[in-house]
Phi, psi and omega in degrees: 000318180295323180295321178296320179300313180293328177294316178297316179299319180298318180293324178296317181293332181277346186307312181294336180292321182269354178287167181288124178225153182221154169290131183294325178298324179296318179297313182297315180295324178294316178295318180300318180296318179295317178299314182298318179294327183286316187260341182088160186299320187294331179264325183305326185297344180267355179271141178235140177291134180264118182291353175270033175275140186233153172234158180254140176214163176249127182277183186296342180261008178082012181267137179279134179223163175238145181218147175297133189299318186263021181287323180224161182297331180234153176290157180270162168049216180261108185298135181247305180194168182212148173237106180269119189257138176231138177249149184264122185239090182262139189284322187203115358285140186292344181286347174290117183184176180169182181227139174234155182238132171259110188254127178245148173273192185295341178257013182060037172263139183297129183270315185227159172291156183282137176279115184225020183301333184286353178284119182290159183300323184297329176284317179300325183262007177056048178246171173292154179300129181250019177285144169295144174284163187297331179294315179294318179297325179296319178299318179295317181296318181298327179293340182260348180289129184252348184237153177278128181262171180279333185224177171295153179295140171257150184221146168215148179256132179210164177270125179267110183294331182283317179277343182058051177201163176275140188225135168274129179244121180252133178249129179242102184289121183261328179213159183211120177231169176245134177273187184298338181263002180084013179267143182285146174204164179160197180266146179219138174265129184242129176237130180246129185238131176299127186290342181257309185272338184082005180291143174283117182270330182195148171218127183207159172259130182225187180237142177237157178137167180289150175247121184263000000 
């Protein structure tokens, strides 16, 4: 009985040795190559490898774990899958950005197509940026503002996943109070402007402040 126990223990300890393992640099380079082939050289140069990429593995006791991909030269245990993450770092306007994942299964076969919706048409078509500058977008927004605010309008540019386009969002603070914790809250008028066409996409009154 004791011999059987030690045999089972020995096999458990050997499990990660016989499990699927890979050099982490090989995984990263493979993902990098697929990304470059997918987007082309002119767009690829703006992508950066994200060191917060993780892989899944099973340890010698059969427990599933996750580990940072570039923490060690080789993956641990029995390799299951990996998501190699790249973020898009465009210089101007800097708000153009997003993250894509190159996902591999246990045999390093690509699992899903790359999410690249956040890449604007002008980059895909190798054209000059056709976004309105924030000053022009501000003029359009002011024409749609119906209420007097407490401060100057604030603006941010972001990619709208539902509309699948970049949008300027203007906030017009209408009221301002302090809650029990001293945090500001109140009513805000929001105007959304298409970053390319200048069309007003939405205008609404909403509420801002922390939710406890």
